[in-house]
N, C-alpha and C positions, 0 to 999 in steps of 0.2 A: 432275291432274296431278301434284302435289306427291307425293300417296300413291305413284305409281308411281315415280316418283325416289328417294321415300326407302327403299322395297323395295330398289332396286336397289343405292342407294348405302351402306345399312345392313350388308350384307352383307359385315361387314369382314375374315372368319375364317370357316373350316369350321366353327369349334365352334358359332358363332352359327346357321350355316344347321343342323348336325346338331340345334342345341336347338330350332329351331322347327320341324323335322320329328317330333321326340320327343314323348312322352304327359310328359315331365317338364315341357315349357314349360306347358300346360295346366294340369297339377297346380299350379304354382307359380302360372299366375295364379288359377286360382280361390281357393288357399291366401291369397293376399296380397288377392282382392278383398274375402274372407270374413272376413279378419282373423285367420286361424289362422295367417299368415306376419307378421313384420315384415319390412319391406325390409331394415333394420337389420341383420338376419342373413344377406346377402348383400352386406355391404359389401366383401368382399374380389373377387367376383365378377363382372368388368364384364359378362359379355355378360346374366346375369339382368339385372341394372341397366339396360342399354342395352335390354331387351326390356321391362322395366316402364314406362322412361321413356318409350319410343314407345306402349305398348298404356293405359298409365294417364296420362301426362302429368304424373307426378306429380314437384314440383320437389324431395323429398328424393333422387330419385335421381341429380341434376343435381349436388346437395353432394356425394352421395357419389363418384360418377365424378371427381370433382375432387380427389378424395384418395388415389386409386390411380394406382400408379404404373405405368404401361404401356409396351410400347414403341410408336414413333409410326404412328398410323394416319390414311391420308391420306383415306379415304374417309368416317371418323366426322367429322374436321374439316371435309370438305367440305359434310357433312348440315349441319352446326350453322352453317358461314358463309350456306348457301341459308336457314336461319330465320333469322340476323341479317337478311340482303337482306330478309326480306319481313316484318322486324317491324316495327309502326307508332310503337314508341316509343322514346327512344334507349337508355335502361336495360335494356330488353330486349334491345335488338342489343349490347350493350357486353357485357352477360352472356353472351349466345352466342358472340360473338366471344374471350371468355377462356376457354371451354369448348371451343374449337376450338383455340386455342393449347394446351392440357392434351392434345390429343390428338396435336397435331403442332406442336411450336414452331417447328420450321426452316420451314413452309409460306411461300411468299414470299406467297402470298395473303392471310393473316392479316395479313402486315405493311404491306400495300397497305389493305388494308379497314380497319386502324385509321385509318391515315392520311386515307382517304374519309369515315371518319366524323368526326375529327375537325373537315375541312374542311364538312361539313355542318352539324355543328352548333355549329362555331364555337369547341369546347372542346379543352383541350390536355391531358386525361386518355388519350384515345387516343392521342396522341402519347406518352405516357410508357411507356404498355402497348407500342405498339411497340417501341421504341427498346429496351424488356427483351430481347426475341425474338433468339437467335441466326441472323440472317437471312442474312448474307455467308458464314458459313462452313459451306452445306451447298452440293454438288455442285450438284444441280438450280438450285438458286439463280444461281447462279454461271454457268451456263451459259445460263440464261433473259436474264439481264441482258446480258452480254455479247453476245448474238447481237441483240438488241433495241436495244441499243447501238450495233452497227455495220449496222444495219439506219438507224437514226435518222441515224448519221454518213453514209450514204451518200444518204437522202433530204435531208438539207441541205445537203450539197455541190451534189447535183442543182439545188437550188431557189434557192441562189446563183450558179451557169452559167447557171440560165433568167433571172432577176431580172437580171443583168449582160446577158445577148444582149439579152433584149427592152427595156431601158432604152438600150442603144445605137443598138438598131432603130430608137427613136424618136427618138434623138439628130442620127442618120445620114440619117433620110427625107429630106427634101431632096435629099443628095449622090444616094442611090441612084433617087430619083426624076428627077432630072436627067439621070443618065447613062445610063438606060434608055429616057426620051422621048426620042421623035423631036427632031432638033435644033432643026426649025423651030417660032417661036414658033406657039402656037394657044391656045385656049380652055380645053381642057381638060388645060392643064399642072397636074401634081399628082395628078389622078385616079390615073395607074398607082402611083404612090409609095402613094396611102391601099390602090389594092388591092392591093400586095406585102405591107403592113403587113396587113391583114385576111385573105386569102387562106390562110395555113397555118392560121389563128383558124378559118376558118368553114368549112373543107373538113375538116381532120384532126379539131380538137378533140379533141387529146389533148396533152398537156404536152412528151412526150418527141418526137413528132415535130414541135412547135411548135420546141422546141430548137434540134433539127437541121437546121429547115429555116433558120430565122432564124441559126445559126451558120453555114452553108455561106453564106448571103447577105452576110453581116458579112464572112466572107473578101477580099470585096473591097472592102472601105472602111477597117477599122481598119487604124491606123499600128503599128508595130513595137511601140511601148510596150504599147500597148492588146491587141497578141496576146499579148504575154508574160503577161498576167492571164487570158486567156482558154486560153491552155497549161498555166497552172498549176492551172485549173478542171479542167480535160478529165486532167492528171498524175495529181491528187486521186483524181477518180473511177477512174480504169484501178487506181490502188494500193489504195485499199477493196475493189474486184471480187476482185484479187489476197489479198489477207489472207481474202477470203469463201469461197475455194475449199473450206478444210476444215469451215465451218459447216454444209455439208451432213451431216456425222456429230450435229452438235448439235443441226438440226433434226428429224434422226430420232428420236434420244434425247426431246426434247421433247414429239414429238407419240406416244412410244410407238412407233415403226417399227423400233424397232433392238433386237436384243440388248443391247446396254450398259445400254438402259432395266430389262430384267427386272433383269439384275445389280444393279443400284442398288435396285431395288424391293425385290427379296430380302434386301437387305443392312439398308435402313432402315427399312421399312417391317414389318407383322405379316402377311406373304405367305408363301405355300408357297414353297420353292426352283424354280425353273423350268428351270435350265441343268443337263443331261445330261453331253452331250459338253463336258464343258471343254476348255479350254487352259492352261498352265502360268501364265497371268496371271490366268486367271480362278479359279484355284484357292483363293486366300486368301479372295476373296469367297464362294464358296460354303462351305468349311468355317466360317467366322465364321457365314454363315445357320442353316447345319444347327444348329450348337451352341445358338443362339438359341433354335432350335426343340425343344430338348432331344433330338436324334439325336447324342449324343455318341459310341458307336462311330464312325460314318459319318464325322463330324467329326474324330476322335482319327485315324483314316486318314489322310484328307488332309493335317493338320497334320504328320504324322510324314513322311509321302511327301515334302511339302516341307521340313521341317529334315532328313532325312536325306542330302537329294540338294541342300544347300548353299543353301536358302533360307532363311535365319536371321534374317530380319526381326524387329525387336522384337516386331512383334504377333503373329506367328508364333509365336516364343516363350515370350511371355507367356501366351498362351491354348491352347497344348499343357498349360502347368505347371498353369492351372489346372483343366482337365481332369485331370492326374493327381492334381492334389489333392482332386478329388470322388470319383474311383477310391479314394483314401488313399493314393495311392503318393507320399509324405511326401517321401522322399529324392530320387526324380526330378524334383519339382516343384520341391523348395530348390535344386538344380543346375540347374534352367533358370533360377527368379528370379533366381541369383545371376548367369549368363550376361547375362541382360537388362539387370540395372542395370550392370555392366559397360560393356555395348554401347552404351547409351542415357541419356538425362538426366531419362527421363518418369519421373513419379509413380508410375505404375498397379504394377510390379514391386514397388516400395517398399511400398506399399500391402498388396499380395498377400503380400507375406512378412511384413508385420507381422499380418495376418490366422494364417497358418501360425504364427507363435512362440506368438498367443493361444492358440492350439487347444492347443499343448502347454505351456499355461501357463508362458511364457516374459513375464512382464509386461513387465520391464526394457526386453527386446529389440523386445518389439514395441511399445512405446513409441518405442524410437531408431526404429525404420523409418519408425512412423506419422508422426514430426517430419521425416523428409528426404522423404516423400512429401508433407506441407505445404511443405515448403521448395523443392519443384519444381514446386508452384503446382497440388497435385492433393488434392483431400480428397471423402471419399465419406460416407454414413450406413451403406454398405450392408456387411450382415454376409458376404456371399458376394464371393468371389476376384472381382474387375472385369478383364472383357475390354477389349481395346483394338480398336476398330471401324477397318476398310479407312477410310484418309485420303482427300481429294480429290485427292491426285498419284498414289494406285493409279487412280481412274476418268479421269484425264487419260490415265495412260501406255496405259491400255486404249484407251481411245475414238483416241487418233492413233495406235494400231497398226495402226488400219484403213488401207488403201491409198485414197488420194486419188483424188477423182473429179476430173477435168479439166474437165470440162462441167456440174459441180455449184455448190454454194456458193447463197447468198442473192437472186443476180442472175445471171438467163441471159448468157453470151457471146455472144450475138448482140444484147444489148441493150447492151454493153459495146462490139462491134466497130466501129459506128460514133463514137464517141469516139476511138479509133487512128487511124481513117482521116481524119478532121477534125482529129487534131493531128499529123499527117503534113503535111496540105495547108496548117496556118499556116506551113511556111515554104517553101513556093512565092512566088515574088517577085512573081507577076503580083497586080496589085491594081489597081483603078479609079483615073485621075490625078484629081487636086482639079479640081472645075468651078471655074466661074466666079463667083464670089460679089460681090455689090455691095459695095464699100466704106463704105458709111454704111449700109444698111438689114440687110446680111449676107443676103439673099434670094439663091438661085441663080437665074443667067439662063443661058438659051441662048447660044450660041457670035454669032447673028444678032441679038440683043436687046442684047448689051454695047453700052456707052460709054465712050467713054475720056476721063479729066480727070486731065492731069500725071502718068500714069503710074498711074492708078486705077482700076480695074474700077466702074463704075455700071450699075445697072438704068436703062432708059427714064423712070421716074417721077421716081426721084431725080435724075437728069442734067436733067429739063426743070424741076423745083423750083429747082435749084441756078444754070440758065440764067436764069432769070426774076430771079434777083437779081444786080445788079451791086455789093452792099455786101458787102464782105470779113468784114466783121463778121457780119452777117444770113447771109451764107453759112456761115459757124463756127459760128452758132448753130443753123443748120437742121441742121448735121451732128449737132451735141450731141443737138438734140433727137431726129431721128432713130433715133440710136445708143441714146440713153435708152429709146425706144420698143421698140427691141430685145433690149436688157437686160432691160428688165419681160417681155417675154414668153419671154425663157428662164429667167427666175426664177419665173413664173409656174408654165410645163412642169415645172421641177423640184420646187417646191413639191406640184404636183398628182401626180405620179407617187411620190415620200415619204410622200404621205398612202395612198395606197395601198398601198405598202409601206416599211417604215422602213429609209433605208437607201440606197433606189432614187435618189435628188436628191442625194445624196453623189456616186453614180454617173455620172449627168448631169453633175454638174459635172465630172466628171474625177477625181475625189478616189476614185478605184478601191480603196486599200486599207480607206480608214476606212468607206467603204461598205460593201464587203464584209464586213467585220468584224461591223457593224453588223446585215446580212442574217443572217450566219451565227447571230447572237445568238438575232433574234426568229424564226428558223424553227424553232429548240430547242424552243420553245414550241410551235410553228404546228403541225409536222410531226403529231405523235400525234394532232390533232384533225382535221386535214384530209386525212392517209391512215392511220386508226387498221387499214383493214385488212390492211397492207403488214405488221406486226408479228408477231410470234408469240405464239401464248397457247398452253400447254402443254396435252398430253391433262385433260380433267377438270377444266378450270377454272371454280371457280365462287368469285365474289370482288364484294363490291360495288363498282358501276359507279365506274370510275376519271376518270370524266370530269368530278368537281368538282376533282379534281386538277390533271390537263391545261389546264383552265381556268384556274385559280387560277395556274399558272406563266407560261402565254400573257399573262394580261393583266398580270402584275409585268413580265414584259419587254417587253411591248407598250409601256406606261407608258414603262419608263426608256428603250428604243431610239426612242420618238418624240422625246421631252425630248432626248435628245442629238444626234438628228440633224437636228431642227429648229434647233436651237440655234447647230449646227456650219455649217448653212448661211448662219444670220442671219450669223455673225460672216465669212463668206465673202464673201457680198454685201455686208456692210457698209450693211445698212439694218436 
């Protein structure tokens, strides 16, 4: 299985495929095996080094590959991450990940693999390696993080709403049961309320349908204040849905189902340019990719077309000047470098002008331009002119230029439509009138079972107990004792629901803001573990398992929220 994966992934370039099919590969393999060749003779040839590494598993090939400066290569990096994933010891895994970072330092998979290794082995060295990678500057990584952050936010807000609604259903179950049960007293009192609580769970067995069912049920019982909290949750979900609409383009990009990914790939990776019918906004990407592959004539035609039609971005001017310098048209190159230096404060044109002066043996001028480049934050050991790569802003401009799909996004519009309907229903004035509650024990009583003592409503049981004593002090003690049992029961229920989800107990007590905030925090850690299938993994994703990272985050947040919520409940109850 691994050999098949390796065979496909290691085809990182047409040069490698051609090399495998040529007689030269056999000649070099036999020569290296018999000792007629030395692997150090191919220190500058990544194709031969990679071929020998996979054929003979020679550690010297790894050492030489680490020293070669080549363009980013996603496939080679993925193969090495796979080897790190299968490694049995820490040192081997660490070595493979360092090599993977050499081939593609910006891949977010390398960053996360280092962090996972650090958590698994309880070692900080991989964290130091991870933080040295330029992860956040890469467009693919930004799209990956932003898309999954919005998915995480939607899941967390939904779970906050779910916990809020279920907790309120538990709290108002006696009221719901009392109003739906027949008014006549009977021995099955409370059965209907329990059935209402369990029916959506047993029949639907789906969080979304349970949430909708309980929310509709609560519209008949919630007070105005509590309805406002429900409205806030619904509005938050609707707003996140609206912001998720453009993310259909991001998801297509991550899954390689869009033209935008092919543009990104040909610019950043060692791959053949695949865009032929180019638009104006795509010319800068194609020109850069062609130049990196050495197709200078085609690249120059595109750069000149952009330059003479008014598209004089610094990357266009600088890279066109570099082509002129390669063709030894130094006067034209100098003119463009001068224009680029005046148009922007980047260091690359100054560095390239320094190389031009050095070529003309103008050492003092060369040093001056090199110093200016360093002052602007740019330095390079290269002895060749440095190109300016299209930036992330160019990629965003292309991806947002596509027409918006009204029914796209990470969440289906049919999923959000019930939220909009329920939000509108919250403004209807109809709700169940308050049932009759016993002023002593707090239980709901039907109209025929209620008893009145000095304008207080009581159930028959409490009424009988109080009438059995004519002592005022004993009556007060009895009321206090029954009320204490009521408070203890509510406290027990609150602690129980808070044990299931931290913060739910505070919501049960009516401290909605603090409770929802605690639930929000704990769900940030729980969501990736509970709903891993809802998050987007880019095509070709190979990484060490991220479960240790998510488990560690979930444990830390759970400990913090449990401590805070139980202490807050204890201070509220005063016991």
